[in-house]
C-alpha positions as CSV (number, residue, x, y, z in Angstrom):
1,X,54.9,100.1,108.2
2,X,56.9,103.2,109.4
3,X,58.1,105.7,106.8
4,X,61.7,105.0,107.8
5,X,61.4,101.2,107.3
6,X,59.5,101.7,104.0
7,X,62.4,103.9,102.7
8,X,65.1,101.5,103.8
9,X,63.3,98.4,102.3
10,X,62.8,100.3,99.0
11,X,66.5,101.2,98.8
12,X,67.3,97.5,99.5
13,X,65.0,96.4,96.7
14,X,66.6,98.9,94.4
15,X,70.0,97.5,95.3
16,X,68.8,94.0,94.6
17,X,67.6,95.0,91.1
18,X,71.0,96.6,90.4
19,X,72.7,93.3,91.5
20,X,70.5,91.3,89.2
21,X,71.4,93.6,86.3
22,X,75.1,93.2,87.2
23,X,74.8,89.4,87.2
24,X,73.2,89.5,83.8
25,X,76.0,91.7,82.4
26,X,78.6,89.3,83.9
27,X,76.8,86.3,82.4
28,X,76.8,87.9,78.9
29,X,80.5,88.9,78.9
30,X,83.0,86.8,77.1
31,X,85.7,86.1,79.6
32,X,88.2,85.0,77.0
33,X,87.9,88.1,74.8
34,X,87.4,90.6,77.6
35,X,89.2,89.3,80.7
36,X,89.6,92.6,82.4
37,X,86.0,93.6,81.9
38,X,84.9,90.2,83.1
39,X,87.0,90.6,86.2
40,X,85.7,94.1,86.9
41,X,82.1,92.9,86.5
42,X,82.7,90.0,88.9
43,X,84.1,92.4,91.5
44,X,81.1,94.6,91.0
45,X,78.8,91.7,91.7
46,X,80.7,90.8,94.9
47,X,80.7,94.4,96.1
48,X,77.0,94.8,95.5
49,X,76.1,91.4,97.0
50,X,78.2,92.1,100.1
51,X,76.8,95.6,100.5
52,X,73.3,94.2,100.3
53,X,74.1,91.6,103.0
54,X,75.4,94.4,105.3
55,X,72.4,96.6,104.6
56,X,70.0,93.7,105.3
57,X,71.9,92.8,108.5
58,X,71.8,96.4,109.8
59,X,68.1,96.7,108.9
60,X,67.1,93.6,110.8
61,X,69.4,94.4,113.7
62,X,68.0,97.9,114.2
63,X,64.7,96.6,115.6
64,X,64.5,95.6,119.2
65,X,62.6,92.3,118.5
66,X,65.7,91.1,116.5
67,X,68.6,89.6,118.4
68,X,71.9,90.7,116.8
69,X,73.7,87.9,118.5
70,X,71.4,85.3,117.0
71,X,71.7,87.0,113.6
72,X,75.5,87.0,113.7
73,X,75.4,83.3,114.6
74,X,73.4,82.7,111.5
75,X,75.6,84.9,109.3
76,X,78.8,83.2,110.7
77,X,77.4,79.8,109.7
78,X,76.3,81.0,106.3
79,X,79.7,82.3,105.5
80,X,81.3,79.0,106.6
81,X,83.6,80.7,109.2
82,X,85.3,78.1,111.5
83,X,87.7,78.6,114.4
84,X,89.6,75.6,115.9
85,X,92.5,74.9,118.2
86,X,95.4,73.0,116.8
87,X,98.5,71.4,118.4
88,X,100.6,74.5,118.1
89,X,98.0,77.2,117.9
90,X,94.8,77.9,116.0
91,X,93.3,77.7,112.6
92,X,90.6,79.9,111.1
93,X,88.6,79.2,107.9
94,X,86.9,82.2,106.2
95,X,85.5,82.9,102.7
96,X,87.8,83.7,99.8
97,X,89.5,87.1,100.2
98,X,89.1,89.6,97.3
99,X,91.3,92.3,95.9
100,X,91.0,95.6,97.8
101,X,89.3,98.4,95.9
102,X,89.2,102.0,96.7
103,X,85.9,102.9,98.4
104,X,84.8,99.4,99.0
105,X,83.1,98.9,102.3
106,X,82.3,95.2,101.9
107,X,85.1,94.1,104.2
108,X,82.6,94.8,107.0
109,X,80.6,91.9,105.4
110,X,83.4,89.5,106.6
111,X,85.0,91.3,109.6
112,X,81.9,91.6,111.8
113,X,81.0,87.9,111.7
114,X,84.7,86.9,112.0
115,X,85.1,89.1,115.1
116,X,81.9,87.5,116.5
117,X,83.2,84.0,115.8
118,X,86.5,84.7,117.5
119,X,84.8,86.3,120.5
120,X,82.6,83.2,120.9
121,X,85.6,80.9,120.6
122,X,87.6,82.9,123.1
123,X,84.7,82.8,125.6
124,X,84.8,79.0,125.4
125,X,88.6,78.5,125.5
126,X,91.4,79.8,127.7
127,X,93.4,81.8,125.2
128,X,97.0,82.7,125.8
129,X,97.8,85.5,123.4
130,X,101.1,84.9,121.5
131,X,104.0,87.2,121.7
132,X,105.9,85.5,118.9
133,X,103.7,84.0,116.1
134,X,104.0,82.4,112.7
135,X,100.9,83.2,110.6
136,X,100.2,81.5,107.3
137,X,97.4,82.4,104.9
138,X,96.5,79.6,102.6
139,X,94.3,80.6,99.6
140,X,92.4,77.5,98.6
141,X,90.8,77.4,95.1
142,X,88.3,74.8,93.9
143,X,89.7,72.2,91.5
144,X,89.5,73.1,87.9
145,X,90.1,76.9,88.3
146,X,92.1,78.4,85.4
147,X,95.5,79.8,86.2
148,X,94.3,83.4,85.5
149,X,91.8,82.9,88.4
150,X,94.6,82.6,91.0
151,X,95.2,86.0,92.4
152,X,98.4,87.8,93.5
153,X,99.1,88.0,97.3
154,X,99.7,91.8,97.4
155,X,96.2,93.2,97.0
156,X,94.0,91.1,99.2
157,X,92.1,91.9,102.4
158,X,94.5,90.0,104.6
159,X,95.6,93.1,106.6
160,X,92.1,93.9,107.8
161,X,91.6,90.2,108.8
162,X,95.0,90.2,110.6
163,X,93.9,93.3,112.6
164,X,90.9,91.3,113.9
165,X,93.0,88.2,114.7
166,X,95.5,90.4,116.5
167,X,92.8,91.6,119.0
168,X,92.2,88.0,120.1
169,X,95.3,85.8,119.6
170,X,98.4,88.1,119.4
171,X,100.1,90.7,121.6
172,X,101.4,92.6,118.5
173,X,101.1,92.0,114.8
174,X,104.1,94.0,113.7
175,X,107.0,92.3,111.9
176,X,109.1,92.3,115.1
177,X,106.8,89.7,116.6
178,X,105.0,88.0,113.7
179,X,106.3,86.1,110.7
180,X,103.8,86.2,107.8
181,X,103.6,83.7,105.0
182,X,101.2,83.1,102.0
183,X,100.6,80.0,100.0
184,X,98.1,78.7,97.4
185,X,96.6,75.3,97.0
186,X,93.9,73.7,94.9
187,X,91.3,71.9,97.0
188,X,87.5,71.4,97.3
189,X,86.2,75.0,97.5
190,X,87.2,78.6,97.4
191,X,88.1,79.7,100.9
192,X,91.0,81.0,103.0
193,X,92.8,79.1,105.8
194,X,94.7,81.1,108.4
195,X,97.0,79.2,110.7
196,X,98.4,81.0,113.8
197,X,101.2,79.1,115.4
198,X,103.6,79.9,118.3
199,X,107.0,80.7,116.9
200,X,109.5,78.3,118.4
201,X,113.3,77.8,117.9
202,X,112.6,75.4,115.0
203,X,110.5,77.2,112.5
204,X,107.5,75.4,111.1
205,X,106.6,75.6,107.4
206,X,103.4,74.2,106.0
207,X,103.7,71.4,103.4
208,X,103.5,72.9,100.0
209,X,100.2,71.9,98.3
210,X,100.1,73.8,95.1
211,X,98.8,71.5,92.4
212,X,98.7,72.0,88.7
213,X,95.7,74.0,87.5
């Protein structure tokens, strides 16, 4: 094993140990008594896990015998990213978006596979980029989630995701050309649906699907 690979794998193993410790701390924290601490620990777990995924992806992809395209196919499937054509545009399903935190780099964890999935989709379909678009983010939560588990709309990673979508489906993502909406629903799993529709004379609004939680 080369010294460089040895150092990188050792750092990865150390990060995995820190993640395990963070999970143990999360498990031991009383969410009812210490909700803010519980949320911070949960975010720490997500940040560490996503950083580990990016580190592992870069490690594997840095060697010639590894196909980055094949790896990204696997990662896209693992994250449950889907892209489909609809009657009036497109729908994208991605993992649940998290609050933005200063210094977090984990958004790469999502954006690289998302960009790859959109690129593959656009290679298979004839895409006409929209000048006027209606975009709706639907945050789906698994049934049984407590009310405190449903997040605000103003601190999520939606802007970074929209920047990627813009490169494939839109001519411009500014407010002059796009109308942006957010909604919440309770469903089968935690994920995010993004609907991109052509803006027509008669505006389309998705059926409200927020259930009691």
